[in-house]
TORSE-224811 format. One record per residue: x, y, z of N, C-alpha, C in turn; residue in one letter. Coordinates in steps of 0.001 Angstrom, whole numbers, plus 500000, padded with zeros to 6 digits. Layout:
N
+--------+--------+--------+--------+--------+--------+--------+--------+--------+------+
|     nu |     nv |     nw |    cau |    cav |    caw |     cu |     cv |     cw | rest |
+--------+--------+--------+--------+--------+--------+--------+--------+--------+------+
|      X |      Y |      Z |      X |      Y |      Z |      X |      Y |      Z |    A |
...
+--------+--------+--------+--------+--------+--------+--------+--------+--------+------+
This chain:
247
+--------+--------+--------+--------+--------+--------+--------+--------+--------+------+
|     nu |     nv |     nw |    cau |    cav |    caw |     cu |     cv |     cw | rest |
+--------+--------+--------+--------+--------+--------+--------+--------+--------+------+
| 215723 | 298443 | 212133 | 214758 | 299404 | 212674 | 215402 | 300785 | 212778 |    M |
| 214593 | 301856 | 212609 | 215163 | 303192 | 212710 | 215616 | 303509 | 214126 |    P |
| 216679 | 304302 | 214261 | 217119 | 304759 | 215568 | 216191 | 305861 | 216046 |    T |
| 216411 | 306291 | 217304 | 215565 | 307346 | 217859 | 215676 | 308627 | 217050 |    L |
| 216861 | 308895 | 216474 | 217063 | 310126 | 215719 | 216727 | 309977 | 214240 |    S |
| 216538 | 308758 | 213795 | 216298 | 308494 | 212371 | 214812 | 308266 | 212116 |    Q |
| 214197 | 309026 | 211219 | 212767 | 308815 | 210948 | 212513 | 307485 | 210259 |    P |
| 211319 | 306954 | 210458 | 210927 | 305750 | 209733 | 210724 | 306087 | 208259 |    L |
| 210020 | 307190 | 207996 | 209791 | 307671 | 206630 | 210437 | 309033 | 206474 |    L |
| 211162 | 309203 | 205371 | 211862 | 310464 | 205120 | 211633 | 310867 | 203660 |    D |
| 210740 | 311807 | 203446 | 210407 | 312302 | 202111 | 211076 | 313657 | 201938 |    V |
| 211912 | 313789 | 200916 | 212674 | 315017 | 200743 | 212534 | 315573 | 199320 |    Q |
| 211994 | 316783 | 199232 | 211935 | 317577 | 197996 | 211296 | 316788 | 196841 |    H |
| 210156 | 316180 | 197143 | 209465 | 315349 | 196160 | 208478 | 316196 | 195360 |    V |
| 208568 | 316085 | 194050 | 207651 | 316781 | 193147 | 207134 | 315805 | 192102 |    S |
| 205940 | 316118 | 191584 | 205364 | 315314 | 190507 | 204465 | 316197 | 189665 |    K |
| 204702 | 316179 | 188350 | 203877 | 316936 | 187408 | 203277 | 315986 | 186392 |    S |
| 202092 | 316344 | 185921 | 201453 | 315665 | 184805 | 201281 | 316708 | 183707 |    F |
| 202194 | 316667 | 182743 | 202209 | 317724 | 181751 | 202606 | 319029 | 182415 |    G |
| 201811 | 320069 | 182200 | 202111 | 321379 | 182790 | 201571 | 321513 | 184208 |    A |
| 200819 | 320515 | 184671 | 200186 | 320587 | 185994 | 201101 | 319993 | 187052 |    L |
| 201567 | 320808 | 187981 | 202402 | 320341 | 189082 | 201488 | 319947 | 190234 |    K |
| 201408 | 318647 | 190498 | 200466 | 318127 | 191494 | 201114 | 318028 | 192871 |    V |
| 202389 | 317680 | 192907 | 203150 | 317648 | 194155 | 204360 | 318555 | 193956 |    T |
| 204519 | 319525 | 194859 | 205480 | 320604 | 194617 | 206469 | 320719 | 195775 |    D |
| 207627 | 320059 | 195621 | 208732 | 320176 | 196579 | 208283 | 319841 | 198002 |    D |
| 207664 | 318678 | 198165 | 207164 | 318244 | 199466 | 208263 | 317513 | 200233 |    V |
| 208457 | 317912 | 201479 | 209362 | 317223 | 202394 | 208614 | 316974 | 203707 |    S |
| 208693 | 315753 | 204196 | 208127 | 315440 | 205506 | 208794 | 314193 | 206059 |    L |
| 208794 | 314085 | 207374 | 209323 | 312902 | 208038 | 208272 | 312364 | 209001 |    T |
| 208427 | 311077 | 209326 | 207511 | 310425 | 210255 | 208324 | 309488 | 211132 |    L |
| 208154 | 309625 | 212427 | 208839 | 308742 | 213369 | 208097 | 307413 | 213500 |    R |
| 208809 | 306398 | 213917 | 208180 | 305112 | 214203 | 207132 | 305298 | 215293 |    A |
| 205931 | 304780 | 215081 | 204854 | 304872 | 216051 | 204025 | 306139 | 215979 |    G |
| 204402 | 307076 | 215114 | 203686 | 308348 | 215010 | 202482 | 308202 | 214086 |    Q |
| 201464 | 309040 | 214323 | 200294 | 309108 | 213449 | 200156 | 310538 | 212938 |    A |
| 200114 | 310664 | 211618 | 200067 | 311970 | 210966 | 198826 | 312051 | 210091 |    L |
| 198070 | 313129 | 210218 | 196916 | 313352 | 209360 | 197249 | 314341 | 208261 |    G |
| 196660 | 314131 | 207081 | 196844 | 315063 | 205968 | 195477 | 315544 | 205512 |    I |
| 195326 | 316853 | 205468 | 194085 | 317451 | 204987 | 194413 | 318423 | 203861 |    I |
| 193372 | 318807 | 203145 | 193517 | 319751 | 202052 | 192352 | 319629 | 201105 |    G |
| 192095 | 320650 | 200310 | 190969 | 320603 | 199373 | 191198 | 319553 | 198298 |    P |
| 190127 | 319197 | 197602 | 190250 | 318282 | 196471 | 191236 | 318849 | 195460 |    N |
| 192107 | 317982 | 194941 | 193098 | 318420 | 193981 | 194366 | 318981 | 194598 |    G |
| 194495 | 318865 | 195928 | 195666 | 319425 | 196599 | 196907 | 318562 | 196435 |    A |
| 196745 | 317326 | 195941 | 197886 | 316452 | 195737 | 198067 | 315394 | 196801 |    G |
| 197044 | 315168 | 197616 | 197166 | 314239 | 198745 | 197367 | 312795 | 198277 |    K |
| 196488 | 312319 | 197403 | 196606 | 310940 | 196928 | 197852 | 310756 | 196067 |    T |
| 198231 | 311772 | 195310 | 199469 | 311690 | 194536 | 200658 | 311489 | 195459 |    T |
| 200666 | 312162 | 196601 | 201746 | 311968 | 197574 | 201780 | 310519 | 198045 |    L |
| 200622 | 309944 | 198331 | 200570 | 308525 | 198712 | 201106 | 307640 | 197593 |    F |
| 200735 | 307948 | 196362 | 201216 | 307147 | 195237 | 202735 | 307219 | 195105 |    N |
| 203311 | 308344 | 195460 | 204764 | 308482 | 195430 | 205414 | 307677 | 196555 |    L |
| 204813 | 307709 | 197737 | 205369 | 306972 | 198880 | 205252 | 305465 | 198667 |    I |
| 204126 | 305025 | 198089 | 203893 | 303584 | 197911 | 204552 | 303025 | 196658 |    S |
| 205038 | 303898 | 195776 | 205723 | 303437 | 194581 | 204858 | 303325 | 193351 |    G |
| 203587 | 303699 | 193442 | 202725 | 303686 | 192267 | 203129 | 304762 | 191259 |    N |
| 203787 | 305813 | 191755 | 204359 | 306858 | 190902 | 205799 | 307095 | 191321 |    L |
| 206611 | 307573 | 190396 | 207986 | 307930 | 190686 | 208120 | 309457 | 190743 |    Q |
| 208858 | 309978 | 191723 | 209052 | 311430 | 191781 | 209966 | 311910 | 190672 |    P |
| 209905 | 313188 | 190409 | 210804 | 313781 | 189427 | 212228 | 313846 | 189987 |    Q |
| 213229 | 313937 | 189104 | 214623 | 313978 | 189562 | 214833 | 315042 | 190635 |    P |
| 215603 | 314684 | 191648 | 215876 | 315590 | 192757 | 215129 | 315227 | 194015 |    G |
| 214028 | 314470 | 193877 | 213278 | 314028 | 195034 | 213822 | 312715 | 195572 |    G |
| 213648 | 312499 | 196864 | 214138 | 311276 | 197499 | 213136 | 310798 | 198528 |    R |
| 212949 | 309467 | 198598 | 212095 | 308863 | 199615 | 212906 | 307782 | 200332 |    I |
| 213016 | 307920 | 201651 | 213714 | 306937 | 202459 | 212757 | 306242 | 203399 |    G |
| 213005 | 304954 | 203652 | 212186 | 304192 | 204592 | 213094 | 303294 | 205408 |    F |
| 213019 | 303455 | 206722 | 213830 | 302648 | 207631 | 215318 | 302753 | 207290 |    D |
| 215753 | 303954 | 206911 | 217154 | 304184 | 206633 | 217620 | 303795 | 205247 |    G |
| 216709 | 303272 | 204413 | 217069 | 302842 | 203068 | 216435 | 303765 | 202030 |    Q |
| 217172 | 304043 | 200968 | 216641 | 304847 | 199869 | 215739 | 303955 | 199013 |    D |
| 214439 | 304263 | 199002 | 213483 | 303449 | 198240 | 212914 | 304227 | 197056 |    I |
| 213556 | 305331 | 196692 | 213023 | 306205 | 195651 | 212711 | 305455 | 194367 |    T |
| 213565 | 304517 | 193985 | 213387 | 303780 | 192733 | 212783 | 302394 | 192940 |    A |
| 212404 | 302049 | 194177 | 211888 | 300705 | 194460 | 210484 | 300517 | 193912 |    S |
| 210186 | 299308 | 193473 | 208854 | 298962 | 192963 | 207853 | 298877 | 194120 |    A |
| 206558 | 299025 | 193828 | 205551 | 298948 | 194897 | 205621 | 297658 | 195708 |    P |
| 205855 | 296521 | 195049 | 205899 | 295255 | 195788 | 207086 | 295197 | 196735 |    Q |
| 208187 | 295839 | 196358 | 209350 | 295881 | 197248 | 209052 | 296756 | 198463 |    A |
| 208345 | 297840 | 198256 | 207988 | 298725 | 199374 | 206997 | 298029 | 200306 |    R |
| 206081 | 297263 | 199719 | 205143 | 296493 | 200537 | 205906 | 295488 | 201398 |    C |
| 206850 | 294771 | 200787 | 207639 | 293792 | 201529 | 208481 | 294453 | 202618 |    A |
| 208890 | 295713 | 202379 | 209685 | 296441 | 203370 | 208843 | 296912 | 204549 |    A |
| 207509 | 296992 | 204354 | 206644 | 297367 | 205467 | 205743 | 298555 | 205237 |    G |
| 205502 | 298931 | 203975 | 204580 | 300026 | 203660 | 203292 | 299432 | 203095 |    I |
| 202207 | 299596 | 203814 | 200904 | 299129 | 203353 | 199984 | 300311 | 203130 |    G |
| 198980 | 300133 | 202262 | 198083 | 301253 | 202005 | 196684 | 300778 | 201655 |    R |
| 195732 | 301682 | 201861 | 194377 | 301506 | 201364 | 194159 | 302509 | 200246 |    T |
| 193085 | 302297 | 199491 | 192746 | 303197 | 198392 | 191402 | 303861 | 198682 |    Y |
| 191274 | 305074 | 198202 | 190070 | 305861 | 198447 | 188823 | 305135 | 197946 |    Q |
| 188907 | 304530 | 196779 | 187810 | 303721 | 196235 | 188232 | 302255 | 196328 |    V |
| 187588 | 301459 | 197182 | 187993 | 300067 | 197337 | 187816 | 299290 | 196031 |    P |
| 188807 | 298485 | 195708 | 188731 | 297619 | 194542 | 189134 | 296193 | 194937 |    H |
| 188262 | 295522 | 195689 | 188592 | 294143 | 196061 | 188481 | 293214 | 194855 |    P |
| 189002 | 292016 | 195011 | 188765 | 290979 | 194011 | 187321 | 290527 | 194198 |    F |
| 186423 | 291106 | 193393 | 184991 | 290971 | 193634 | 184460 | 289566 | 193558 |    G |
| 185087 | 288691 | 192767 | 184600 | 287324 | 192612 | 185292 | 286349 | 193549 |    R |
| 186130 | 286899 | 194428 | 186746 | 286087 | 195468 | 186062 | 286375 | 196792 |    M |
| 186158 | 285448 | 197726 | 185548 | 285658 | 199032 | 186333 | 286704 | 199819 |    S |
| 185701 | 287188 | 200878 | 186362 | 288129 | 201775 | 187639 | 287501 | 202329 |    V |
| 187539 | 286255 | 202766 | 188710 | 285560 | 203304 | 189816 | 285459 | 202260 |    F |
| 189470 | 285106 | 201034 | 190478 | 284955 | 199983 | 191161 | 286280 | 199673 |    E |
| 190407 | 287376 | 199724 | 191007 | 288694 | 199500 | 192092 | 288985 | 200525 |    N |
| 191810 | 288710 | 201785 | 192785 | 288971 | 202843 | 193941 | 287972 | 202752 |    V |
| 193643 | 286753 | 202363 | 194677 | 285734 | 202223 | 195708 | 286122 | 201165 |    L |
| 195269 | 286784 | 200111 | 196208 | 287245 | 199080 | 197255 | 288169 | 199698 |    V |
| 196803 | 289119 | 200519 | 197737 | 290023 | 201171 | 198655 | 289302 | 202141 |    G |
| 198084 | 288368 | 202910 | 198871 | 287634 | 203900 | 199903 | 286723 | 203251 |    A |
| 199627 | 286267 | 202040 | 200534 | 285348 | 201355 | 201571 | 286097 | 200538 |    T |
| 201102 | 286934 | 199627 | 202014 | 287573 | 198678 | 202641 | 288854 | 199231 |    F |
| 201995 | 289456 | 200241 | 202572 | 290659 | 200828 | 203701 | 290371 | 201791 |    G |
| 203768 | 289129 | 202299 | 204772 | 288804 | 203316 | 205568 | 287547 | 202998 |    T |
| 205101 | 286741 | 202056 | 205806 | 285504 | 201736 | 205583 | 284396 | 202741 |    G |
| 204501 | 284479 | 203509 | 204214 | 283428 | 204489 | 203849 | 282109 | 203810 |    R |
| 204062 | 281018 | 204558 | 203563 | 279719 | 204115 | 202048 | 279689 | 204278 |    H |
| 201403 | 278801 | 203564 | 199940 | 278782 | 203497 | 199293 | 278667 | 204865 |    E |
| 199798 | 277778 | 205711 | 199176 | 277591 | 207027 | 199239 | 278864 | 207849 |    R |
| 200412 | 279504 | 207876 | 200552 | 280751 | 208628 | 199675 | 281851 | 208047 |    D |
| 199629 | 281934 | 206718 | 198834 | 282966 | 206061 | 197349 | 282793 | 206370 |    A |
| 196892 | 281566 | 206394 | 195488 | 281309 | 206725 | 195152 | 281791 | 208128 |    N |
| 196023 | 281517 | 209068 | 195783 | 281926 | 210453 | 195799 | 283448 | 210584 |    E |
| 196743 | 284095 | 209925 | 196815 | 285555 | 209964 | 195556 | 286174 | 209358 |    V |
| 195102 | 285632 | 208225 | 193891 | 286144 | 207578 | 192687 | 286022 | 208503 |    A |
| 192573 | 284898 | 209199 | 191443 | 284719 | 210131 | 191510 | 285742 | 211266 |    R |
| 192708 | 285976 | 211803 | 192853 | 286931 | 212903 | 192490 | 288346 | 212461 |    Q |
| 192911 | 288714 | 211264 | 192637 | 290067 | 210775 | 191150 | 290257 | 210492 |    I |
| 190492 | 289256 | 209970 | 189049 | 289351 | 209744 | 188306 | 289537 | 211067 |    L |
| 188762 | 288846 | 212097 | 188149 | 289004 | 213414 | 188361 | 290431 | 213921 |    Q |
| 189561 | 290903 | 213762 | 189918 | 292220 | 214266 | 189167 | 293342 | 213567 |    R |
| 188921 | 293194 | 212285 | 188261 | 294250 | 211507 | 186745 | 294045 | 211413 |    T |
| 186206 | 293081 | 212144 | 184763 | 292874 | 212188 | 184183 | 292202 | 210968 |    G |
| 184998 | 291437 | 210252 | 184548 | 290786 | 209022 | 184494 | 289265 | 209127 |    L |
| 184761 | 288730 | 210302 | 184846 | 287269 | 210437 | 183554 | 286584 | 210007 |    A |
| 182421 | 287200 | 210313 | 181134 | 286578 | 209977 | 180818 | 286662 | 208479 |    H |
| 181625 | 287419 | 207742 | 181418 | 287566 | 206301 | 182546 | 286909 | 205497 |    Q |
| 183327 | 286073 | 206148 | 184527 | 285514 | 205523 | 184242 | 284802 | 204210 |    A |
| 183103 | 284131 | 204118 | 182798 | 283337 | 202924 | 181974 | 284104 | 201886 |    D |
| 181649 | 285341 | 202192 | 180838 | 286140 | 201277 | 181695 | 286680 | 200146 |    K |
| 181114 | 286802 | 198943 | 181857 | 287394 | 197834 | 182139 | 288865 | 198141 |    L |
| 183380 | 289285 | 197931 | 183771 | 290647 | 198261 | 182968 | 291674 | 197470 |    A |
| 182608 | 291334 | 196234 | 181863 | 292267 | 195397 | 180458 | 292545 | 195884 |    G |
| 179952 | 291727 | 196831 | 178591 | 291887 | 197340 | 178540 | 292664 | 198650 |    A |
| 179678 | 293145 | 199140 | 179712 | 293823 | 200429 | 179157 | 295241 | 200337 |    L |
| 178480 | 295712 | 201387 | 178093 | 297133 | 201455 | 179325 | 297995 | 201709 |    P |
| 179164 | 299320 | 201627 | 180303 | 300230 | 201681 | 181145 | 300064 | 202936 |    L |
| 180533 | 300029 | 204121 | 181308 | 299914 | 205353 | 182187 | 298681 | 205321 |    L |
| 181641 | 297564 | 204885 | 182416 | 296330 | 204889 | 183470 | 296318 | 203792 |    D |
| 183222 | 297028 | 202679 | 184271 | 297160 | 201673 | 185432 | 297987 | 202216 |    R |
| 185103 | 299017 | 202997 | 186148 | 299811 | 203644 | 186916 | 298957 | 204650 |    K |
| 186194 | 298158 | 205423 | 186845 | 297260 | 206376 | 187749 | 296268 | 205654 |    R |
| 187285 | 295762 | 204522 | 188084 | 294805 | 203760 | 189330 | 295479 | 203193 |    L |
| 189188 | 296708 | 202750 | 190350 | 297451 | 202251 | 191413 | 297560 | 203346 |    E |
| 190966 | 297860 | 204556 | 191879 | 297949 | 205688 | 192462 | 296578 | 206020 |    L |
| 191626 | 295544 | 206000 | 192088 | 294191 | 206325 | 193146 | 293722 | 205346 |    A |
| 192951 | 294009 | 204070 | 193934 | 293585 | 203068 | 195280 | 294271 | 203294 |    R |
| 195240 | 295550 | 203689 | 196491 | 296259 | 203972 | 197166 | 295695 | 205218 |    A |
| 196382 | 295411 | 206251 | 196947 | 294872 | 207486 | 197559 | 293493 | 207282 |    L |
| 197029 | 292748 | 206335 | 197531 | 291399 | 206082 | 198978 | 291400 | 205612 |    A |
| 199452 | 292522 | 205114 | 200849 | 292617 | 204652 | 201803 | 292955 | 205797 |    T |
| 201277 | 293047 | 207010 | 202065 | 293380 | 208203 | 202840 | 294690 | 208043 |    E |
| 202151 | 295788 | 207783 | 202867 | 297056 | 207563 | 203433 | 297630 | 208852 |    P |
| 204550 | 298318 | 208726 | 205059 | 299166 | 209805 | 204605 | 300595 | 209592 |    R |
| 204302 | 300921 | 208334 | 203713 | 302212 | 207973 | 202444 | 301938 | 207189 |    L |
| 201320 | 302460 | 207681 | 200025 | 302254 | 207048 | 199521 | 303581 | 206496 |    L |
| 199278 | 303612 | 205181 | 198757 | 304800 | 204507 | 197252 | 304625 | 204303 |    L |
| 196466 | 305482 | 204909 | 195004 | 305393 | 204835 | 194477 | 306551 | 203990 |    L |
| 193821 | 306222 | 202879 | 193340 | 307241 | 201948 | 191823 | 307357 | 202028 |    D |
| 191362 | 308330 | 202831 | 189925 | 308629 | 202986 | 189115 | 307374 | 203266 |    E |
| 189578 | 306590 | 204210 | 188914 | 305337 | 204514 | 187582 | 305554 | 205234 |    I |
| 187369 | 306730 | 205799 | 186104 | 307023 | 206477 | 185075 | 307669 | 205562 |    A |
| 185470 | 308017 | 204344 | 184562 | 308702 | 203428 | 183316 | 307891 | 203113 |    G |
| 182155 | 308523 | 203202 | 180898 | 307869 | 202863 | 180251 | 307091 | 203997 |    G |
| 180910 | 307019 | 205143 | 180367 | 306259 | 206262 | 179480 | 307141 | 207138 |    L |
| 178576 | 306502 | 207882 | 177756 | 307220 | 208853 | 178605 | 307569 | 210069 |    T |
| 178088 | 308446 | 210917 | 178829 | 308836 | 212117 | 179119 | 307625 | 212999 |    E |
| 178151 | 306733 | 213143 | 178363 | 305527 | 213947 | 179448 | 304654 | 213334 |    H |
| 179424 | 304521 | 212015 | 180434 | 303712 | 211336 | 181818 | 304334 | 211455 |    E |
| 181887 | 305674 | 211380 | 183163 | 306372 | 211545 | 183711 | 306114 | 212950 |    V |
| 182840 | 306149 | 213954 | 183278 | 305903 | 215334 | 183859 | 304497 | 215482 |    A |
| 183229 | 303522 | 214839 | 183745 | 302145 | 214879 | 185114 | 302069 | 214216 |    E |
| 185248 | 302750 | 213091 | 186506 | 302732 | 212357 | 187623 | 303389 | 213170 |    L |
| 187313 | 304476 | 213849 | 188301 | 305151 | 214686 | 188878 | 304191 | 215718 |    I |
| 188010 | 303392 | 216340 | 188487 | 302463 | 217359 | 189410 | 301407 | 216768 |    E |
| 189099 | 300947 | 215555 | 189966 | 299965 | 214898 | 191333 | 300588 | 214615 |    V |
| 191338 | 301818 | 214099 | 192606 | 302475 | 213765 | 193407 | 302776 | 215018 |    I |
| 192730 | 303156 | 216093 | 193432 | 303362 | 217364 | 194118 | 302076 | 217816 |    R |
| 193439 | 300956 | 217666 | 194018 | 299683 | 218097 | 195235 | 299324 | 217251 |    S |
| 195192 | 299671 | 215965 | 196336 | 299421 | 215085 | 197520 | 300264 | 215530 |    I |
| 197254 | 301512 | 215823 | 198333 | 302402 | 216266 | 198903 | 301945 | 217605 |    R |
| 198044 | 301437 | 218481 | 198500 | 300989 | 219798 | 199500 | 299842 | 219692 |    A |
| 199495 | 299146 | 218571 | 200435 | 298050 | 218359 | 201759 | 298526 | 217764 |    E |
| 201911 | 299847 | 217602 | 203175 | 300394 | 217140 | 203258 | 300689 | 215663 |    G |
| 202155 | 300503 | 214934 | 202155 | 300794 | 213499 | 202087 | 302304 | 213290 |    V |
| 202979 | 302826 | 212472 | 202932 | 304244 | 212108 | 201832 | 304460 | 211072 |    S |
| 201189 | 305614 | 211129 | 200028 | 305868 | 210276 | 200132 | 307251 | 209645 |    I |
| 199837 | 307319 | 208344 | 199553 | 308599 | 207690 | 198147 | 308481 | 207111 |    I |
| 197277 | 309390 | 207508 | 195854 | 309270 | 207185 | 195382 | 310524 | 206463 |    W |
| 194993 | 310374 | 205205 | 194315 | 311427 | 204444 | 192825 | 311323 | 204731 |    I |
| 192209 | 312440 | 205121 | 190786 | 312351 | 205440 | 190144 | 313738 | 205395 |    E |
| 188907 | 313792 | 204894 | 188126 | 315021 | 204951 | 187313 | 315105 | 206239 |    H |
| 187093 | 313985 | 206905 | 186341 | 313982 | 208164 | 187327 | 314311 | 209278 |    I |
| 187456 | 315605 | 209557 | 188551 | 316085 | 210398 | 188441 | 315561 | 211819 |    V |
| 187234 | 315426 | 212353 | 187130 | 314980 | 213748 | 187637 | 313552 | 213908 |    H |
| 187579 | 312758 | 212843 | 188147 | 311413 | 212901 | 189665 | 311496 | 213038 |    A |
| 190284 | 312362 | 212252 | 191728 | 312556 | 212363 | 192109 | 313057 | 213750 |    L |
| 191353 | 314013 | 214250 | 191672 | 314617 | 215547 | 191653 | 313579 | 216667 |    M |
| 190881 | 312506 | 216481 | 190774 | 311469 | 217504 | 191948 | 310502 | 217480 |    A |
| 192788 | 310574 | 216444 | 193832 | 309562 | 216274 | 195233 | 310159 | 216163 |    V |
| 195398 | 311238 | 215398 | 196742 | 311649 | 214981 | 197417 | 312585 | 215985 |    V |
| 198764 | 312625 | 215894 | 199569 | 313534 | 216712 | 199686 | 314907 | 216068 |    D |
| 199778 | 314909 | 214738 | 199994 | 316137 | 213998 | 199146 | 316136 | 212732 |    E |
| 198874 | 317343 | 212233 | 198197 | 317513 | 210952 | 199116 | 318238 | 209982 |    L |
| 199073 | 317799 | 208721 | 199727 | 318490 | 207616 | 198640 | 319023 | 206700 |    V |
| 198782 | 320246 | 206249 | 197836 | 320837 | 205308 | 198520 | 320985 | 203956 |    V |
| 197916 | 320387 | 202923 | 198405 | 320513 | 201554 | 197488 | 321439 | 200770 |    L |
| 198081 | 322283 | 199942 | 197300 | 323135 | 199051 | 198113 | 323357 | 197782 |    D |
| 197530 | 323068 | 196639 | 198225 | 323175 | 195351 | 199566 | 322430 | 195373 |    F |
| 199555 | 321260 | 196014 | 200719 | 320390 | 195997 | 201806 | 320735 | 196984 |    G |
| 201613 | 321785 | 197777 | 202648 | 322214 | 198724 | 202145 | 322089 | 200155 |    R |
| 203070 | 321811 | 201073 | 202733 | 321822 | 202493 | 202702 | 323274 | 202964 |    I |
| 201549 | 323701 | 203463 | 201428 | 325081 | 203932 | 201469 | 325179 | 205454 |    V |
| 201246 | 324045 | 206143 | 201313 | 324068 | 207604 | 201408 | 322647 | 208123 |    M |
| 202149 | 322496 | 209220 | 202195 | 321223 | 209945 | 202280 | 321545 | 211424 |    R |
| 201486 | 320845 | 212232 | 201544 | 321106 | 213662 | 200524 | 320309 | 214434 |    G |
| 200378 | 320662 | 215709 | 199424 | 320004 | 216592 | 198011 | 320221 | 216032 |    E |
| 197162 | 319183 | 216012 | 195879 | 319278 | 215296 | 195014 | 320470 | 215662 |    P |
| 194830 | 320735 | 216945 | 193956 | 321844 | 217335 | 194528 | 323184 | 216870 |    A |
| 195843 | 323330 | 216954 | 196481 | 324565 | 216509 | 196320 | 324760 | 215008 |    E |
| 196505 | 323678 | 214247 | 196363 | 323766 | 212795 | 194936 | 324157 | 212415 |    V |
| 193957 | 323499 | 213011 | 192571 | 323764 | 212644 | 192097 | 325145 | 213092 |    M |
| 192782 | 325737 | 214071 | 192428 | 327086 | 214517 | 193067 | 328165 | 213656 |    A |
| 193985 | 327778 | 212777 | 194693 | 328744 | 211951 | 193750 | 329411 | 210945 |    S |
| 193825 | 330725 | 210852 | 193004 | 331462 | 209893 | 193355 | 331058 | 208471 |    A |
| 194645 | 330809 | 208213 | 195068 | 330401 | 206873 | 194455 | 329060 | 206496 |    E |
| 194449 | 328127 | 207426 | 193889 | 326803 | 207150 | 192389 | 326900 | 206941 |    V |
| 191713 | 327679 | 207745 | 190272 | 327844 | 207574 | 189954 | 328435 | 206211 |    Q |
| 190779 | 329362 | 205752 | 190542 | 329980 | 204447 | 190811 | 328995 | 203318 |    A |
| 191881 | 328205 | 203442 | 192260 | 327286 | 202379 | 191371 | 326045 | 202363 |    I |
| 191254 | 325426 | 203537 | 190624 | 324111 | 203577 | 189113 | 324177 | 203715 |    Y |
| 188649 | 325134 | 204531 | 187227 | 325169 | 204841 | 186487 | 326220 | 204029 |    M |
| 187220 | 326990 | 203215 | 186561 | 327957 | 202339 | 185966 | 329128 | 203091 |    G |
| 186536 | 329450 | 204241 | 185998 | 330558 | 205042 | 186763 | 331843 | 204724 |    L |
| 186057 | 332948 | 204693 | 186716 | 334228 | 204521 | 187226 | 334694 | 205877 |    E |
| 188443 | 335186 | 205865 | 189063 | 335631 | 207123 | 189215 | 337153 | 207069 |    V |
| 188810 | 337803 | 208127 | 188906 | 339255 | 208172 | 190342 | 339708 | 208150 |    A |
| 190604 | 340804 | 207475 | 191979 | 341331 | 207405 | 192393 | 341882 | 208757 |    A |
+--------+--------+--------+--------+--------+--------+--------+--------+--------+------+
């Protein structure tokens, strides 16, 4: 486990380009154990690419480094990072559509942690209860409405027992009532000591959960701080909200 002075996640000078397009540009950030961090920014700012770098779906360019729990994981495969304690959701849920809701979560509980079948079954049942999907356990995942697909995306990530949970616009497309329900679930996850980094366009949802906000623009961090202070910034309003600021 990380010491009090050692961050759980340590991202240093990470960049990623696709051809001539630099999507992530010299990003450095740290996250303490138990902390919740929100990331905002306009479309194309590099938010999901940053998640892909942290989770191992992409590799940073030479010179960048990613540490987790004191270990250098820069070259580690996604499955190794999952086993180490990094779980994530995806902006567009892609469950195993022809498998049941329970089976989808069981895959994470089994292969994400190496549990024996009996233990994995019990964990899957508990997570379905926690995420409000217990009554849909036998339903085909491909038949779920959007809210329940989002819940399943979260349940599958939780089944891997993450210490760091990456949430990629998990509230997108939901009604206000559904967002409120989701906030309570995420709060309960954080209360158990799970660290969270949450990308979201629904800013009030982030404000209800996170300690700090990071603003990304053109692949670079332009501001990090207490949520209310960040959102009051004229620079952030101009970049993120498209507002003109008087000189």
